[in-house]
C-alpha positions as CSV (number, residue, x, y, z in Angstrom):
1,X,95.6,93.4,133.5
2,X,97.4,93.9,130.1
3,X,101.0,95.0,129.3
4,X,102.7,98.4,129.0
5,X,105.5,99.3,126.7
6,X,107.1,102.6,127.5
7,X,110.0,104.9,126.7
8,X,112.2,105.6,129.6
9,X,110.0,105.0,132.7
10,X,110.9,107.4,135.4
11,X,111.4,105.2,138.5
12,X,112.1,108.2,140.8
13,X,108.6,109.5,140.0
14,X,106.9,106.2,139.3
15,X,105.6,107.7,136.1
16,X,105.5,106.9,132.4
17,X,106.2,109.7,130.0
18,X,105.0,107.9,126.9
19,X,103.5,104.4,126.7
20,X,101.6,101.8,124.7
21,X,99.1,99.9,126.8
22,X,97.6,96.7,125.4
23,X,95.4,93.9,126.5
24,X,97.0,90.5,126.9
25,X,95.5,89.2,123.7
26,X,96.5,92.4,121.9
27,X,100.0,92.0,123.2
28,X,100.3,88.5,121.9
29,X,99.2,89.5,118.4
30,X,101.5,92.6,118.5
31,X,104.6,90.5,119.5
32,X,103.6,87.8,116.9
33,X,103.5,90.3,114.0
34,X,106.8,91.9,115.1
35,X,108.5,88.5,115.3
36,X,107.1,87.5,111.8
37,X,108.4,90.7,110.2
38,X,111.7,90.7,112.0
39,X,112.3,87.0,111.1
40,X,112.3,88.0,107.5
41,X,114.3,91.2,107.9
42,X,117.1,90.6,110.5
43,X,120.6,90.1,109.0
44,X,123.1,91.2,111.6
45,X,123.8,89.6,115.0
46,X,122.4,92.6,116.8
47,X,119.2,92.6,114.7
48,X,118.7,88.9,115.5
49,X,119.3,89.7,119.2
50,X,116.4,92.1,119.0
51,X,114.1,89.5,117.6
52,X,115.1,86.9,120.2
53,X,114.4,89.6,122.9
54,X,110.9,90.2,121.4
55,X,110.3,86.4,121.1
56,X,111.0,86.1,124.9
57,X,107.9,88.2,125.5
58,X,105.8,85.1,125.5
59,X,102.9,85.4,127.9
60,X,102.2,81.7,127.8
61,X,105.6,81.1,129.4
62,X,106.3,84.3,131.3
63,X,102.7,84.9,132.6
64,X,99.8,87.0,131.4
65,X,100.4,90.7,131.8
66,X,104.1,90.4,132.6
67,X,105.9,91.0,129.3
68,X,105.7,94.8,128.9
69,X,109.1,96.5,128.8
70,X,110.9,99.9,128.6
71,X,112.3,100.7,125.1
72,X,115.6,101.7,126.7
73,X,115.9,98.3,128.3
74,X,116.0,96.5,124.9
75,X,119.3,95.0,123.9
76,X,120.7,98.2,122.3
77,X,124.4,98.5,121.6
78,X,125.9,102.0,121.1
79,X,128.2,100.6,118.4
80,X,125.2,99.6,116.2
81,X,122.5,101.9,117.5
82,X,121.8,103.8,114.4
83,X,121.4,100.8,112.1
84,X,119.5,98.9,114.8
85,X,117.1,101.8,115.3
86,X,116.5,101.8,111.5
87,X,116.0,98.1,111.6
88,X,113.4,98.2,114.4
89,X,111.5,100.9,112.4
90,X,111.6,98.6,109.3
91,X,110.3,95.7,111.4
92,X,107.4,97.8,112.4
93,X,106.7,98.9,108.8
94,X,107.1,95.2,107.7
95,X,104.5,94.2,110.3
96,X,102.2,96.9,108.8
97,X,102.9,95.4,105.4
98,X,101.8,92.0,106.8
99,X,105.2,90.3,106.4
100,X,104.7,86.7,107.4
101,X,101.0,87.0,108.3
102,X,100.1,84.3,105.8
103,X,101.6,81.8,108.3
104,X,99.2,82.8,111.1
105,X,96.2,80.6,111.7
106,X,94.1,83.7,112.5
107,X,93.6,87.1,111.0
108,X,94.7,90.0,113.2
109,X,92.5,93.0,113.6
110,X,94.4,95.4,111.4
111,X,93.0,98.6,112.8
112,X,94.0,97.7,116.4
113,X,97.4,96.2,115.4
114,X,98.3,99.0,113.1
115,X,97.4,101.6,115.8
116,X,99.7,99.8,118.3
117,X,102.5,99.6,115.8
118,X,102.2,103.3,115.1
119,X,102.4,104.0,118.8
120,X,105.4,101.7,119.2
121,X,107.1,103.5,116.3
122,X,106.5,106.8,118.1
123,X,108.2,105.4,121.2
124,X,111.2,104.3,119.2
125,X,111.7,107.4,117.0
126,X,112.9,109.9,119.7
127,X,115.4,107.5,121.1
128,X,119.1,108.4,120.8
129,X,122.2,106.5,121.7
130,X,122.4,108.6,124.9
131,X,119.2,106.9,126.1
132,X,120.8,103.4,126.0
133,X,121.2,101.8,129.4
134,X,124.6,100.0,128.8
135,X,123.9,97.4,131.5
136,X,120.7,96.2,129.7
137,X,122.5,94.4,126.9
138,X,125.3,93.0,129.2
139,X,122.8,91.7,131.8
140,X,120.5,90.2,129.2
141,X,123.4,88.3,127.6
142,X,124.8,87.2,130.9
143,X,121.5,85.6,131.8
144,X,121.6,83.5,128.6
145,X,122.9,80.0,129.1
146,X,124.7,77.9,126.4
147,X,121.4,76.6,125.0
148,X,119.9,80.1,124.6
149,X,119.4,81.0,120.9
150,X,121.6,84.1,121.3
151,X,124.4,81.7,122.2
152,X,123.8,79.0,119.6
153,X,123.4,80.5,116.2
154,X,119.9,82.2,116.3
155,X,117.8,79.2,115.2
156,X,114.5,79.9,113.5
157,X,111.1,78.3,113.5
158,X,110.6,76.2,110.3
159,X,106.9,77.0,110.2
160,X,106.8,80.8,110.9
161,X,110.4,81.9,109.9
162,X,110.8,83.7,113.2
163,X,113.8,83.7,115.5
164,X,113.1,81.5,118.5
165,X,113.8,82.3,122.2
166,X,114.7,79.8,124.9
167,X,110.9,79.3,125.1
168,X,110.6,78.3,121.4
169,X,108.7,80.0,118.7
170,X,106.6,82.9,120.0
171,X,103.9,82.2,117.3
172,X,103.8,78.4,117.8
173,X,103.4,78.7,121.6
174,X,101.0,81.6,121.5
């Protein structure tokens, strides 16, 4: 099965212009290393929202092969787009620098993970604020109840220093 992360899926043609396809286990490692890096780099509320969004992509809770997403559906905000895009690119680079990897109880296959991170970067780089789907952020926030981390101060995992989602720590529950 696996997961697909793409840039601007064309629903009218049922086609993917650019995409990153990963196995289920590869997806788990990919999300883990992004969460570890972002947990150490996020400073602003919008950056923390991105990390919670990624932490929600937990296959053990959501289901195997169900956590892929379209880059334009991430919680982008036109007001902070430029700094958020730079942040996401820094998170990718931080993952390649192995930020937080020392907290993992396994050693990721660097060649595979770095290739996926490079492809993800290539999906993010061409995005502009014109690509933002305004409803994505609004709908995502509306779905969050009062106990959701985006509504209660962005708590972090004490073991992995990652932002948690409503499902807990992505790395702990993986």
